[in-house]
N, C-alpha and C positions, 0 to 999 in steps of 0.2 A: 504494500500500500504506500502511496506517495506521501511525502511529508505534509503536503497541503491537505490531503484527505484525512490523515491522522490528526492534524491540528484542528480541522473543522469538526471532526467527530468529537474530539475532546472538548472543544468549545461548546458544541451543541449539547453535550451530555453533562455540562455542569461547571466548567471553568469560566465563570462569569466575572469578567474584570470590572464590570460597572456596578451591578447591584443584583440582589436576589429578588425574585418575584415571589412574594409571600403567599400568593394565591395558589400557584401551581409550581411547586419546586421541581417537578419532573420535566418541565419545559416541553410538554408535548400535548397534543390534542388527538383524540381518536375519533374517527368517522367511519364506523364499520370496519372494513378491512384496510382502510387507509389510516396511517399514523403520520402526523405532521410534527416534526421536531423543530424547535426554534430556540434561538439564543441571541443575546445582544452582548457586544463588547466594544471597547474602543479600538479604532483602527491602528493605533500605535502599538497594540498588543501583537500585531502581525510582524513577523520577521521581514526585513526589507526585501529580500528575494521573493518571498511569498506575495507580499503586497504588489510588487512589480509584476509578477507572473499573472495575477488576477486583475490587474489594472485598478488597484485601490490606492488612494493617497493616504499615507500614514499621518495622523494628526491627533493631538491630545483632545481636540474639540470636534472630532468626527467619530461617530459611532457606526457600527455595522450590525445589521441583523442578518443572521444565517438561518435559512429555512431548508429543511430536507424532508422530502415526501417519500414514505415507505409503504409498499403494498406487501403485506406479509412480512418477508425479510428482505425484499428486493427494492432498491431505490427506483423510483419511477419519475419520468419527466412530467412536468406540470406547468400550468400557467400560474405564476405567482404575482400578485399585485398587493398593494397596501397603502396605508396612510399612517402618519404619526401626528397626534394632536396634543397641544399643551392645555393646561387648565383654563387658559383664556380663550380657547377655541381656535387658536391659530393652527392651521393644518398644513402638513408637508406631504407631498406624494412620495412614496417609496418606489424607486425604480430598481427592480431586481435584475441582476445579471446571472445567467445560468453558467455554472462552473462544472464542467465534466471532468471527472478524474476516474481512474481505473477503480471500478467497484463503487462509485458514488456519483450522485448528482446533487449539487448544492446551489442554492439561490442566495446571493448576497445583495444587500441594498445599503448604501450609506445614508446617514442623517447627521444633522448638526447637534452638538452638545456644548453650548457655550457657558452654561451655568448649571448648578444643581437644581433639578426640577423633576416633577412627575409628568409623565407623558402616557398617553393611551395609544397603543398600537392596534390597528385593525389589519388583519391579514386575510387575504382571499386566495384560495387555492382551487384550481380547476384541473381535474385529471379524470380520464375515462368518461368524459361527458357529464361528470357530476361536479357541482360547485360546493365548496365548503368555506365557511368564514368563521373567524373567532377574533376576540379582542383580549388584550391583557394590558395591565397597568405596570409601569416600571419607573422607579426612581432612578434618574440618570445623573451621572457625575462626569465632568471633564477629567481626563486622566491627570495624575499628578506628575 
């Protein structure tokens, strides 16, 4: 397994550099035979080579959300979209980029983190002709 796939799997399964989501510590949502794993972290958490390979700018004020869609035990391609909204109602569209690695498909989207604040993420996943959506709240911090 490549270094990127190992990193993203580790990040997705719990190495959260920004904050823990108290509501769902598993960081996954089940929709029948589809499981969506998700996680957020600062882009400065990525190694420079990895960031360059996936086209991500490393910054203490840039976060990334990683989404992986699994059917059974197999990663599947999906259409992933989403938004992030602050408490004041200001919304930012999340633009996901599909990253294909041996044995895995990840979807990464950057977002801004300029100060400590709570944000609501809305994630939409479409695969196999079925649409699934979920939200989660996250307290975000710029990296130190």
